[in-house]
C-alpha positions in Angstrom: 24.6 -94.9 -160.6 22.8 -97.8 -159.3 20.1 -99.4 -161.3 17.6 -102.0 -160.5 15.3 -104.0 -162.3 12.7 -106.0 -160.5 9.9 -108.1 -162.1 7.1 -109.3 -160.1 5.2 -111.1 -162.9 4.9 -114.6 -163.2 4.2 -117.4 -165.7 2.3 -119.5 -163.2 -1.3 -119.5 -164.4 -2.6 -121.1 -161.1 -1.3 -121.8 -157.7 -2.0 -125.2 -155.9 -4.7 -125.1 -153.1 -1.9 -126.8 -150.8 -0.2 -123.1 -151.0 -3.4 -121.4 -149.6 -3.9 -124.2 -147.0 -0.2 -123.4 -145.8 -0.7 -120.0 -145.7 -4.0 -120.3 -143.6 -2.4 -122.7 -141.1 0.7 -120.4 -140.7 -1.8 -117.5 -140.1 -3.8 -119.4 -137.5 -0.5 -120.6 -135.7 1.2 -117.3 -136.0 -1.6 -115.6 -133.9 -1.7 -118.6 -131.3 2.2 -118.9 -131.1 3.5 -115.3 -131.7 0.8 -112.8 -132.1 -0.8 -113.1 -128.5 2.5 -113.8 -126.8 4.2 -111.1 -124.7 7.7 -111.4 -126.1 10.0 -113.7 -128.4 10.3 -117.2 -127.1 9.4 -120.9 -128.0 6.3 -119.6 -129.9 8.4 -117.9 -132.7 10.6 -120.9 -132.9 7.9 -123.3 -133.4 6.2 -121.0 -135.9 9.5 -120.5 -137.9 9.9 -124.3 -137.8 6.5 -124.8 -139.2 7.2 -122.2 -141.8 10.4 -124.0 -143.1 8.5 -127.3 -143.1 5.7 -125.8 -145.2 8.5 -124.4 -147.5 10.3 -127.7 -148.0 7.0 -129.5 -148.5 6.1 -127.2 -151.0 9.1 -127.4 -152.8 9.3 -131.1 -152.8 5.7 -131.3 -154.3 6.8 -128.7 -157.0 10.0 -130.7 -157.8 11.9 -127.6 -157.1 15.5 -127.8 -158.2 16.5 -125.6 -155.0 14.9 -127.9 -152.6 18.2 -128.6 -150.7 18.7 -124.7 -150.6 15.4 -124.3 -149.1 15.8 -126.9 -146.6 19.3 -125.6 -145.5 18.4 -122.1 -145.2 15.2 -123.0 -143.4 17.2 -124.7 -140.6 19.3 -121.5 -140.3 16.1 -119.5 -139.7 14.9 -122.0 -137.2 18.0 -121.8 -135.4 18.1 -118.2 -135.3 14.6 -118.2 -133.9 15.7 -120.9 -131.4 18.3 -118.5 -130.1 15.9 -116.0 -128.9 14.7 -118.6 -126.3 18.1 -118.2 -124.7 18.9 -114.6 -125.1 17.2 -111.2 -124.4 19.8 -108.6 -125.3 18.6 -106.2 -128.3 21.9 -106.6 -130.1 21.5 -110.5 -130.3 17.7 -110.0 -131.3 18.7 -107.8 -134.0 21.7 -110.1 -135.3 18.9 -113.0 -135.1 16.6 -111.3 -137.2 19.4 -110.1 -139.6 20.0 -113.9 -139.9 16.4 -115.0 -140.8 16.3 -112.2 -143.4 19.5 -113.4 -144.8 18.2 -117.0 -145.2 15.1 -115.4 -147.0 17.3 -113.4 -149.3 19.4 -116.4 -150.0 16.2 -118.6 -150.8 14.9 -115.9 -153.2 18.2 -115.6 -154.8 18.4 -119.4 -155.6 14.8 -119.5 -156.8 15.5 -116.7 -159.3 18.3 -118.8 -160.9 21.5 -117.5 -159.0 23.4 -120.3 -157.1 25.1 -119.0 -153.8 28.4 -120.4 -155.0 28.6 -118.3 -158.1 26.7 -115.2 -156.7 28.0 -111.7 -156.6 27.2 -109.1 -153.9 24.9 -107.3 -156.4 22.9 -110.4 -156.6 22.4 -110.7 -152.9 21.5 -107.1 -152.7 19.0 -107.3 -155.3 17.5 -110.5 -153.8 17.5 -108.7 -150.3 15.5 -105.9 -151.9 12.9 -108.3 -153.2 12.2 -110.1 -150.0 10.0 -107.4 -148.4 8.3 -106.8 -151.9 7.5 -110.4 -152.2 6.2 -110.6 -148.7 3.8 -107.8 -148.9 2.6 -108.2 -152.5 3.3 -112.1 -153.2 -0.2 -113.1 -151.9 -2.2 -110.9 -154.2 -1.8 -113.3 -157.4 -2.3 -116.1 -154.9 -5.8 -115.1 -154.0 -6.6 -114.4 -157.6 -5.4 -117.5 -159.3 -5.2 -120.3 -156.7 -6.7 -123.5 -157.8 -8.7 -125.2 -154.8 -11.4 -127.0 -156.6 -11.6 -130.7 -156.2 -13.0 -133.6 -158.5 -16.1 -133.7 -156.4 -16.6 -130.0 -155.9 -18.8 -128.1 -158.5 -18.3 -124.8 -156.8 -15.7 -122.0 -157.1 -14.5 -122.1 -153.5 -12.0 -119.3 -154.6 -15.0 -116.9 -155.3 -16.7 -117.6 -152.0 -13.2 -116.9 -150.0 -12.9 -113.7 -151.8 -16.5 -112.8 -151.1 -16.0 -113.5 -147.5 -12.6 -111.4 -147.4 -14.6 -108.3 -148.8 -17.9 -108.7 -146.8 -16.4 -109.5 -143.4 -14.9 -105.8 -143.1 -18.0 -104.2 -144.4 -20.3 -106.2 -141.9 -17.8 -105.0 -139.1 -17.9 -101.4 -140.2 -21.7 -101.3 -140.6 -22.4 -103.2 -137.5 -20.2 -100.9 -135.5 -22.2 -97.7 -136.8 -25.5 -99.7 -136.2 -24.4 -100.4 -132.6 -23.9 -96.9 -131.8 -27.2 -95.7 -133.6 -29.7 -98.1 -131.8 -29.9 -99.5 -128.2 -31.8 -102.7 -129.2 -29.5 -103.5 -132.0 -26.5 -103.0 -129.6 -28.1 -105.4 -127.2 -28.7 -108.1 -129.9 -25.3 -107.6 -131.2 -23.7 -108.0 -127.5 -25.9 -111.3 -127.3 -24.4 -112.5 -130.4 -20.8 -111.4 -129.9 -20.9 -112.7 -126.4 -20.2 -116.1 -128.1 -16.9 -115.0 -129.0 -14.0 -113.5 -127.2 -13.8 -109.8 -127.0 -10.2 -110.0 -128.3 -11.6 -111.9 -131.4 -11.0 -109.1 -133.9 -7.5 -108.7 -132.8 -6.9 -112.5 -133.2 -8.5 -112.2 -136.9 -6.2 -109.2 -137.6 -3.0 -110.9 -136.3 -3.8 -114.1 -138.0 -4.4 -112.4 -141.3 -1.0 -110.6 -141.3 0.8 -113.8 -140.6 -1.3 -115.4 -143.4 -0.6 -112.6 -145.9 3.1 -112.6 -145.1 3.7 -116.4 -145.2 1.7 -116.8 -148.4 3.5 -114.1 -150.0 6.8 -115.7 -149.3 5.9 -119.2 -150.0 4.5 -118.1 -153.4 7.9 -117.5 -154.7 8.5 -121.4 -154.8 6.2 -121.5 -157.9 7.3 -118.5 -159.8 9.4 -118.8 -163.0 13.1 -117.6 -162.2 13.3 -113.8 -162.7 17.1 -112.8 -162.2 17.3 -109.3 -160.4 20.2 -107.2 -161.0 21.5 -104.4 -158.9 24.8 -103.4 -160.2 27.0 -100.4 -161.0 26.1 -98.9 -164.5 28.7 -99.8 -167.2 29.1 -96.0 -167.7 30.6 -95.9 -164.1 34.3 -96.9 -164.6 37.5 -95.3 -163.6 40.6 -95.1 -165.6 44.2 -95.0 -164.8 44.3 -91.4 -163.7 41.1 -91.7 -161.4 42.4 -95.3 -160.1 45.9 -93.7 -159.3 44.5 -90.4 -157.8 41.9 -92.3 -155.5 43.8 -95.5 -154.5 47.3 -93.5 -154.3 45.8 -90.9 -151.9 44.2 -93.3 -149.8 47.3 -95.5 -149.6 49.3 -92.6 -148.6 47.0 -91.4 -145.8 47.0 -95.1 -144.5 50.5 -95.4 -144.4 51.0 -92.3 -142.5 48.6 -93.3 -139.9 50.0 -96.8 -139.5 53.7 -95.5 -139.3 52.3 -93.1 -136.4 50.8 -96.3 -134.6 53.8 -98.5 -135.0 55.4 -97.3 -131.8 52.2 -97.8 -129.7 51.7 -101.3 -131.2 55.3 -102.7 -130.3 56.1 -100.5 -127.4 53.0 -101.3 -125.4 52.1 -99.6 -122.2 55.5 -98.0 -121.7 55.6 -96.1 -124.9 52.1 -94.9 -124.4 52.9 -93.7 -120.9 56.0 -92.1 -121.9 54.3 -90.0 -124.6 53.8 -86.4 -123.5 50.1 -85.4 -123.6 48.7 -89.0 -123.9 47.6 -91.2 -121.2 46.8 -94.8 -121.1 43.1 -94.0 -120.4 42.7 -91.8 -123.4 44.5 -93.9 -125.8 42.3 -96.9 -124.8 39.1 -94.9 -125.0 39.8 -93.1 -127.9 39.8 -94.4 -131.5 38.5 -97.9 -131.2 35.1 -97.3 -132.8 36.5 -95.0 -135.2 39.0 -97.5 -136.3 36.1 -100.2 -136.8 34.2 -97.7 -138.8 37.4 -97.2 -141.0 37.7 -100.8 -141.7 34.1 -101.2 -142.7 34.1 -98.0 -145.0 37.5 -99.3 -146.8 36.1 -102.7 -147.4 33.3 -101.1 -149.2 35.4 -98.7 -151.2 37.6 -101.6 -152.4 34.7 -103.6 -153.4 33.4 -100.7 -155.6 37.0 -99.9 -156.9 37.6 -103.4 -157.9 34.3 -103.3 -160.1 34.8 -100.0 -161.5 38.5 -99.7 -162.3 39.5 -100.5 -165.8 43.2 -100.8 -165.0 43.6 -104.0 -162.6 47.4 -104.0 -162.9 47.4 -100.7 -161.3 44.6 -101.2 -158.8 45.6 -104.5 -157.2 49.1 -103.5 -156.0 47.7 -100.5 -154.4 44.7 -102.4 -152.8 47.5 -105.0 -151.7 49.1 -102.1 -149.9 45.9 -100.9 -148.4 44.9 -104.3 -147.0 48.3 -104.6 -145.3 47.7 -101.0 -143.6 44.3 -102.3 -142.8 45.7 -105.4 -140.9 47.9 -103.1 -138.7 44.8 -100.8 -138.1 42.8 -103.7 -136.9 45.7 -104.7 -134.6 45.7 -101.1 -133.5 42.0 -101.3 -132.6 42.3 -104.7 -130.9 45.2 -103.4 -128.7 43.0 -100.4 -127.6 40.2 -102.8 -126.7 42.6 -105.1 -124.6 44.0 -102.1 -122.8 40.5 -100.6 -122.2 39.3 -104.0 -120.8 42.5 -104.2 -118.6 42.0 -100.8 -117.0 38.1 -100.0 -117.2 36.5 -103.4 -117.8 34.4 -104.6 -120.7 31.2 -103.2 -122.4 28.7 -104.8 -124.7 29.3 -102.2 -127.2 32.8 -102.8 -127.4 32.1 -106.7 -127.8 29.7 -106.0 -130.6 32.2 -103.6 -132.4 34.8 -106.3 -131.9 32.5 -109.1 -133.4 31.9 -106.6 -136.5 35.8 -106.0 -136.5 36.3 -110.0 -136.8 33.9 -110.0 -139.7 35.5 -107.4 -141.5 38.9 -109.0 -141.1 37.6 -112.3 -142.5 36.0 -110.3 -145.6 39.4 -108.5 -146.1 41.3 -111.8 -145.9 38.5 -113.3 -148.4 39.1 -110.1 -150.4 42.9 -110.6 -150.8 42.5 -114.3 -151.7 39.6 -114.2 -154.2 39.2 -110.6 -155.6 42.8 -109.6 -155.9 43.5 -112.7 -157.9 40.8 -111.7 -160.5 38.0 -113.7 -159.1 34.7 -112.6 -157.6 32.1 -115.5 -157.7 33.2 -116.9 -154.2 33.7 -113.7 -152.3 30.1 -113.1 -151.7 29.2 -116.6 -150.6 32.2 -116.3 -148.0 31.1 -113.0 -146.8 27.5 -114.3 -146.3 28.3 -117.5 -144.7 31.0 -115.9 -142.3 28.3 -113.4 -141.2 25.9 -116.2 -140.3 28.6 -118.1 -138.4 29.9 -115.0 -136.5 26.2 -114.0 -135.8 25.6 -117.4 -134.1 28.9 -117.4 -132.3 28.2 -113.8 -130.9 24.8 -115.0 -129.6 26.1 -118.3 -128.1 28.7 -116.3 -126.0 25.9 -114.1 -124.6 27.7 -110.8 -124.6 25.9 -109.4 -121.3 27.0 -112.5 -119.5 30.4 -112.3 -120.8 30.8 -108.7 -119.9 29.6 -109.5 -116.3 32.0 -112.5 -116.1 35.1 -110.4 -117.2 34.4 -107.5 -115.0 33.5 -109.3 -111.9 36.7 -111.3 -112.2 38.6 -108.1 -112.2 37.5 -107.2 -108.8 40.4 -106.8 -106.6 42.8 -105.7 -109.5 44.8 -102.3 -108.3 42.8 -99.4 -109.4 39.8 -101.2 -110.6 36.5 -100.3 -109.5 33.2 -102.4 -110.3 30.5 -100.3 -112.1 27.4 -101.9 -110.9 25.4 -99.1 -112.4 26.4 -100.6 -115.9 25.1 -103.8 -115.0 21.5 -102.3 -114.5 21.4 -101.4 -118.1 22.3 -105.1 -119.3 18.7 -106.1 -118.4 17.9 -109.6 -117.2 21.4 -111.1 -117.2 22.7 -108.4 -114.7 20.1 -109.0 -112.0 21.7 -111.8 -110.3 25.0 -109.8 -109.9 23.2 -106.6 -108.8 21.4 -108.5 -106.2 24.6 -109.9 -104.8 25.9 -106.6 -104.7 23.1 -104.4 -104.1 24.4 -102.9 -100.8 27.3 -101.6 -102.6 25.1 -99.1 -104.6 24.2 -95.6 -103.7 21.0 -95.5 -101.8 19.0 -93.9 -104.4 20.0 -96.8 -106.8 19.1 -99.4 -104.1 15.8 -97.6 -103.6 15.1 -97.6 -107.2 16.1 -101.2 -107.9 14.4 -102.8 -105.0 11.0 -100.7 -105.5 10.9 -101.5 -109.0 11.9 -105.3 -108.8 9.1 -105.8 -106.3 6.7 -104.3 -108.8 8.3 -106.5 -111.7 7.4 -109.6 -109.5 3.8 -108.2 -109.8 4.3 -107.7 -113.6 4.2 -103.8 -112.9 6.7 -101.0 -113.2 9.4 -99.8 -115.7 11.7 -103.0 -115.2 8.8 -105.6 -115.6 10.2 -106.3 -119.3 13.3 -107.9 -117.5 11.1 -110.9 -116.2 8.0 -110.6 -118.2 6.7 -113.5 -120.3 8.0 -116.2 -118.1 4.7 -117.3 -117.1 3.6 -118.0 -120.6 5.4 -121.0 -122.4 5.2 -119.3 -125.8 7.4 -116.2 -124.6 9.4 -118.2 -121.9 13.1 -117.1 -122.0 16.1 -118.6 -120.1 17.6 -115.4 -119.0 14.4 -113.8 -117.9 13.7 -116.9 -116.0 17.0 -117.0 -114.2 16.6 -113.4 -113.3 13.0 -114.0 -111.9 14.2 -116.9 -109.9 16.8 -114.6 -108.4 14.2 -111.9 -107.6 11.9 -114.7 -105.9 14.8 -115.8 -103.7 15.3 -112.1 -102.7 11.6 -111.4 -102.3 12.0 -111.2 -98.3 15.1 -109.1 -98.5 13.9 -106.4 -101.0 11.4 -104.7 -99.0 13.7 -104.3 -96.1 16.3 -102.7 -98.6 13.5 -100.4 -100.0 12.6 -99.3 -96.4 16.1 -98.6 -95.6 17.1 -96.6 -98.7 14.0 -95.0 -99.8 13.1 -91.6 -98.0 9.5 -92.0 -98.1 9.8 -95.4 -96.5 12.4 -94.8 -93.8 11.1 -95.4 -90.3 8.5 -98.2 -91.4 
């Protein structure tokens, strides 16, 4: 069973006014830079940079021992946000958001007394659980105990702030009811509210959300270390018999599979082609994602077994054999990917899976070098740092553009046909290639693309997201900007293609 112990109490009697000031500033900046923008771009990068500077300043003022860790992971978060300016693919966006979450997790773990170098995987899991809890509830004690009084002030400004936070929603509710109930009051309210923007309530709400989350996360800097635990119960342990059955059966299964794969690994295309009932296409298409899943699941099982097994002398040799089998399985998965690419081209899904496979390979190597030697402190650090590095590498290569480059270079190879329809699903990076080869597509696709691209240039239609936000610097994106420039260059050609391929426009 897994058990968690999460304490949210703090020994800090008051929080400094600088924390509240930083939270309010980040709230206003969040609305201006991120909340009212159409998409991720420079706005979120600037806000993340401001958040990192605020965290470093508060940590420095508080003489925090983890100042360098906060500064380092703040840089990582800023770089992840900066990457959103240059990439649009959803997988990259998720990878960068996961990187930001990882950075927040590492900071909270360090502030709770566990250094990254000696952390366990359970420590990182516990800190990861704490991040959303801290973001949602961390601002509550700040509003109750922050000290913003100055030497020259005799009034309790905190009480005034709390009163305003309670009164404003009440005024908005009753004011709305009075507006509906009386025409004269509606006219008066309209004259008063005309001073402000009609979108003012939305701005207030967005600013409040950013203020609340930023203040909650920053408040952890002032809390006393409260180590969190998320570990297997001591009652969950495996003796000699259980270890032998579990590891022995898995090892036998993996060895059987590897022995069957050896002829294909070393025989290449000729062996696959000469095997009855097996074609190169079936071998290349089938099994890649399953083998990636096998690698990830096996790593998880080995981590649990290393913790639960009470007989390391029996577990470690069997785990070593299992790691050797996994190495061959990874090679088999890589071979399938290469054969698939040579025959059918590349896809973003397979690049994503290959990236995950690379990370699993690094983790397995760390497992063999660290855990099988009886050490466990540095494994979690290597696992986390390698994930961050690989995530940035994945974003830098731009999977969508890489797929386009690989597949277009294969044009002219015997038996290869460029799948232009797939490029339509790649979003902004696929637009320039599609425009260059638009006449090669079926008429129905030419009609759909030309019609919707013309609408996208007017910020309308289902494909407007591919170029949306380029007019607002806060949501500007490099790939969207290139796509829009390509559409602008083809603005005169698109109506002609639409008239020729769309049935309702033929003859015009």
